[in-house]
C-alpha positions as CSV (number, residue, x, y, z in Angstrom):
1,M,43.3,-37.0,-44.8
2,V,43.1,-34.4,-47.6
3,K,40.3,-33.2,-49.8
4,A,39.9,-35.3,-52.9
5,S,39.8,-34.0,-56.5
6,R,38.3,-35.5,-59.6
7,N,41.7,-36.9,-60.5
8,D,41.9,-38.6,-57.1
9,I,38.5,-40.2,-57.8
10,D,39.7,-41.4,-61.2
11,R,42.8,-42.9,-59.6
12,F,40.7,-44.5,-56.9
13,C,38.4,-46.1,-59.4
14,E,41.5,-47.5,-61.3
15,L,42.5,-49.2,-58.0
16,V,38.9,-50.6,-57.7
17,L,39.4,-52.4,-61.0
18,K,42.6,-54.0,-59.7
19,H,41.3,-55.0,-56.3
20,R,37.6,-55.6,-56.9
21,S,37.3,-58.3,-54.3
22,A,38.3,-55.9,-51.5
23,T,36.3,-52.8,-52.3
24,N,32.8,-51.5,-51.7
25,M,32.9,-49.1,-54.6
26,F,30.8,-50.3,-57.5
27,S,29.6,-47.0,-59.1
28,A,31.1,-44.9,-61.8
29,A,33.5,-42.2,-60.9
30,S,30.9,-39.6,-61.9
31,A,28.8,-40.6,-58.9
32,L,31.4,-39.0,-56.6
33,Y,32.3,-35.9,-58.6
34,G,29.6,-33.8,-56.9
35,Y,31.1,-34.5,-53.5
36,A,34.6,-33.4,-54.8
37,D,33.2,-30.3,-56.5
38,R,31.7,-29.0,-53.3
39,G,34.7,-30.0,-51.1
40,A,32.9,-32.8,-49.3
41,L,35.2,-35.7,-50.3
42,Y,38.4,-36.7,-48.5
43,I,41.0,-39.3,-49.3
44,T,43.8,-41.0,-47.3
45,Q,46.5,-43.5,-48.3
46,Q,47.3,-46.1,-45.6
47,P,49.3,-49.3,-45.4
48,S,46.0,-51.2,-45.5
49,G,44.7,-49.4,-48.5
50,V,43.1,-46.3,-49.8
51,Y,40.1,-44.8,-48.0
52,M,37.7,-42.2,-49.4
53,Y,35.2,-40.4,-47.1
54,A,32.1,-38.6,-48.4
55,D,30.7,-35.9,-46.0
56,E,27.0,-36.7,-45.5
57,G,26.6,-34.0,-42.8
58,C,26.4,-35.8,-39.5
59,F,28.6,-38.7,-40.7
60,Y,31.0,-39.8,-43.3
61,S,30.2,-42.6,-45.7
62,L,33.3,-44.7,-46.5
63,L,34.5,-46.2,-49.7
64,Y,37.7,-48.3,-49.6
65,V,40.2,-50.3,-51.6
66,L,41.9,-52.7,-49.2
67,T,45.4,-53.9,-50.4
68,D,46.7,-55.4,-47.1
69,M,44.3,-56.7,-44.5
70,D,47.2,-57.6,-42.2
71,A,47.6,-53.8,-41.5
72,P,45.0,-52.1,-39.3
73,P,43.0,-49.1,-40.6
74,D,43.7,-45.7,-39.1
75,F,40.6,-43.7,-38.3
76,A,42.5,-41.2,-36.1
77,D,41.5,-38.1,-38.1
78,I,37.8,-38.9,-38.0
79,S,35.7,-36.8,-35.6
80,V,32.3,-37.9,-36.7
81,P,30.8,-41.4,-37.2
82,V,31.8,-43.4,-40.3
83,V,29.2,-45.6,-42.1
84,I,30.3,-48.4,-44.4
85,E,28.0,-50.5,-46.5
86,I,29.4,-53.7,-48.1
87,A,27.3,-55.7,-50.7
88,Y,28.0,-59.3,-51.3
89,R,26.4,-62.4,-52.9
90,G,25.5,-65.4,-50.7
91,E,25.3,-65.9,-47.0
92,T,29.0,-65.6,-46.0
93,M,30.0,-62.1,-44.8
94,P,33.0,-60.9,-46.9
95,E,36.5,-60.8,-45.5
96,A,36.5,-57.0,-45.7
97,A,33.6,-56.7,-43.3
98,K,35.2,-59.1,-40.9
99,Y,38.4,-57.1,-41.1
100,L,36.6,-53.8,-40.3
101,I,34.6,-55.4,-37.4
102,K,37.8,-56.8,-36.0
103,H,39.2,-53.2,-36.0
104,G,36.3,-51.5,-34.1
105,C,33.4,-51.2,-36.6
106,K,30.0,-52.2,-35.3
107,L,27.6,-54.3,-37.3
108,M,24.4,-52.2,-37.6
109,L,22.2,-54.3,-39.8
110,T,22.1,-56.7,-42.7
111,R,20.0,-56.0,-45.8
112,A,18.7,-58.4,-48.5
113,R,18.0,-57.4,-52.1
114,L,14.6,-58.4,-53.4
115,R,13.6,-58.5,-57.0
116,L,10.4,-58.8,-59.0
117,D,10.6,-59.7,-62.7
118,L,7.6,-57.9,-64.2
119,I,7.8,-59.8,-67.5
120,K,7.5,-63.1,-65.8
121,A,4.9,-61.9,-63.3
122,N,2.7,-60.4,-66.1
123,S,2.9,-63.5,-68.2
124,T,1.3,-65.8,-65.7
125,E,-2.4,-66.6,-66.0
126,K,-3.3,-65.2,-62.6
127,T,-1.4,-62.9,-60.3
128,D,-2.2,-62.2,-56.7
129,E,-3.7,-58.9,-55.8
130,P,-1.3,-56.5,-54.0
131,D,-1.5,-57.1,-50.3
132,M,-3.9,-54.5,-48.7
133,S,-4.9,-54.4,-45.1
134,S,-8.6,-54.2,-44.2
135,N,-8.0,-50.9,-42.4
136,E,-6.9,-49.3,-45.6
137,Q,-9.5,-50.9,-47.8
138,N,-12.5,-50.0,-45.6
139,G,-11.3,-47.0,-43.5
140,Q,-12.4,-43.4,-43.9
141,L,-8.8,-42.3,-44.2
142,A,-8.3,-44.6,-47.3
143,Q,-11.4,-43.1,-48.9
144,N,-9.9,-39.6,-48.6
145,M,-6.3,-40.5,-49.6
146,Q,-4.9,-39.8,-53.0
147,T,-1.8,-41.3,-54.6
148,G,0.6,-40.2,-57.3
149,N,1.4,-36.6,-58.1
150,N,-2.0,-35.0,-57.6
151,P,-1.8,-33.4,-55.2
152,K,1.9,-33.1,-54.8
153,P,3.6,-32.9,-51.5
154,S,6.5,-30.5,-51.1
155,A,10.0,-31.8,-51.0
156,E,10.3,-30.5,-47.5
157,Q,7.3,-32.5,-46.4
158,V,8.8,-35.7,-47.8
159,Y,12.1,-34.9,-46.3
160,E,10.6,-34.5,-42.8
161,L,8.7,-37.8,-43.2
162,F,11.8,-39.7,-44.2
163,R,13.9,-38.0,-41.5
164,E,11.4,-39.1,-38.8
165,A,11.1,-42.7,-40.2
166,F,14.8,-43.6,-40.8
167,D,17.9,-43.9,-38.7
168,Q,20.2,-41.0,-39.6
169,Y,23.2,-43.3,-40.2
170,T,21.6,-46.3,-42.0
171,G,18.5,-44.8,-43.5
172,C,20.1,-43.0,-46.5
173,V,17.7,-40.1,-46.1
174,P,17.8,-38.0,-49.4
175,S,18.3,-34.3,-49.3
176,V,15.6,-31.7,-50.1
177,Q,17.4,-31.0,-53.3
178,E,17.3,-34.7,-54.3
179,L,13.6,-34.9,-53.5
180,T,12.9,-31.8,-55.5
181,K,14.5,-33.4,-58.5
182,A,12.6,-36.6,-57.9
183,L,9.3,-34.8,-57.8
184,A,10.1,-33.0,-61.0
185,E,11.0,-36.3,-62.7
186,D,7.9,-38.1,-61.4
187,R,10.0,-40.5,-59.2
188,L,8.0,-40.0,-56.0
189,I,4.6,-41.4,-55.1
190,A,2.7,-39.8,-52.2
191,I,-0.5,-40.5,-50.2
192,M,-2.1,-37.4,-48.9
193,S,-5.4,-36.1,-47.5
194,D,-6.3,-32.4,-46.8
195,G,-2.7,-31.4,-47.4
196,V,-1.3,-33.9,-44.9
197,L,1.3,-36.3,-46.1
198,H,0.6,-39.9,-44.9
199,G,3.3,-41.8,-46.8
200,A,5.7,-41.6,-49.7
201,L,7.8,-43.8,-51.9
202,Y,10.9,-42.5,-53.6
203,H,12.4,-44.5,-56.5
204,A,15.2,-44.4,-59.0
205,D,14.7,-45.5,-62.5
206,S,16.7,-46.7,-65.5
207,E,15.3,-47.5,-68.9
208,T,14.2,-51.0,-67.9
209,A,14.3,-51.1,-64.1
210,S,13.1,-49.3,-61.0
211,T,14.5,-49.4,-57.5
212,I,12.9,-48.2,-54.2
213,N,15.2,-45.8,-52.4
214,N,12.9,-45.0,-49.5
215,V,9.3,-45.8,-48.5
216,A,7.7,-44.7,-45.3
217,A,4.4,-44.1,-43.6
218,A,3.8,-41.4,-41.0
219,S,3.9,-42.6,-37.5
220,D,0.2,-41.8,-36.8
221,V,-1.0,-44.0,-39.6
222,Q,1.3,-46.9,-39.4
223,G,-0.4,-50.3,-39.6
224,K,-3.2,-48.9,-41.8
225,G,-1.9,-50.3,-45.1
226,I,-0.1,-47.2,-46.3
227,G,3.0,-49.1,-47.3
228,S,1.0,-51.7,-49.1
229,R,-0.8,-49.1,-51.1
230,L,2.4,-47.3,-52.0
231,V,4.1,-50.5,-53.2
232,A,1.0,-51.4,-55.2
233,E,1.0,-48.0,-56.8
234,W,4.7,-48.3,-57.7
235,I,4.3,-51.7,-59.2
236,S,1.3,-50.5,-61.3
237,K,3.2,-47.4,-62.4
238,C,6.3,-49.4,-63.4
239,T,4.2,-51.9,-65.3
240,A,2.5,-49.2,-67.3
241,A,5.9,-47.6,-68.0
242,G,7.2,-50.9,-69.5
243,K,9.8,-51.6,-66.7
244,R,11.1,-55.2,-66.7
245,V,12.6,-55.5,-63.2
246,L,11.9,-54.0,-59.8
247,N,14.5,-54.0,-57.0
248,L,14.7,-53.0,-53.4
249,W,16.8,-53.5,-50.3
250,V,15.2,-54.5,-47.0
251,N,16.4,-55.0,-43.5
252,I,16.3,-58.8,-43.0
253,E,15.0,-58.3,-39.4
254,N,12.0,-56.2,-40.7
255,A,9.5,-59.1,-40.9
256,P,6.4,-57.0,-41.8
257,A,8.3,-55.4,-44.7
258,M,9.6,-58.8,-45.9
259,R,6.0,-60.2,-45.8
260,L,4.7,-57.2,-47.7
261,Y,7.2,-57.6,-50.6
262,E,7.0,-61.4,-50.7
263,K,3.2,-61.2,-51.0
264,N,3.7,-58.9,-54.0
265,G,5.9,-61.4,-55.7
266,F,9.4,-60.2,-54.7
267,K,12.1,-62.8,-54.1
268,H,15.5,-62.6,-52.6
269,D,18.0,-62.6,-55.5
270,G,21.0,-63.8,-53.4
271,M,22.5,-60.3,-52.8
272,N,23.0,-59.1,-49.3
273,S,24.7,-56.1,-47.7
274,V,26.0,-55.3,-44.2
275,V,26.0,-51.8,-42.8
276,L,28.8,-51.0,-40.4
277,K,29.5,-47.9,-38.2
278,Y,32.7,-46.7,-36.6
279,E,32.7,-44.2,-33.8
280,M,35.6,-42.8,-31.8
């Protein structure tokens, strides 16, 4: 395993185009250049294919192009856990996931992609009010909470909230630098009172769509409608901005989250993903 350069990334992406059915790389090469520039990307050629590891701190995220699934993968040089996410359409797990599980990777969770078409939702005569719990509607905490960017939390506050809320391997916790950028670009919704951060929603936007990256409530206020209010605020914000489509990924075993999104009009669009982990 050697450090990867930008040229290695470009060659890897050329392989992706030739072997699209056996890869989990669906982003542009530019999405990986930052890793290479700071020496945090590694590549290895094996009989089974080409593997690229991005150093996420406590683990590596793996991108692959499999060319021969009769040959086993070789993770011998790996000293930290490896996390692999594989997206697919339909209910059948892809052969690449079955191949990796056969060779020692553990299935951590399955996610479903949910979608809300705002154009269709806003064209109906009547839309349901966003789901809000009675605790949030009537409680004293809710009366004191403020959403949006006034007041703003610090990036460090949001980072600590997400770090507490999500698994370090499967939660995709953004860095303080990423959250600082999101705050500057108005891509973070927060609920606060008296300087205390109760919940936050971090989203990524394109010209016509918005996707939730992370949403969490602090442990001491869970069950008080924080998530409902954050999602309602996000939907309202995106509607005002003229977005057409809202997307998110949710753990299929997280029944409360599934109910929350479905009550707000989200539907499964047929895309799923599995998250696998390999440890020595």
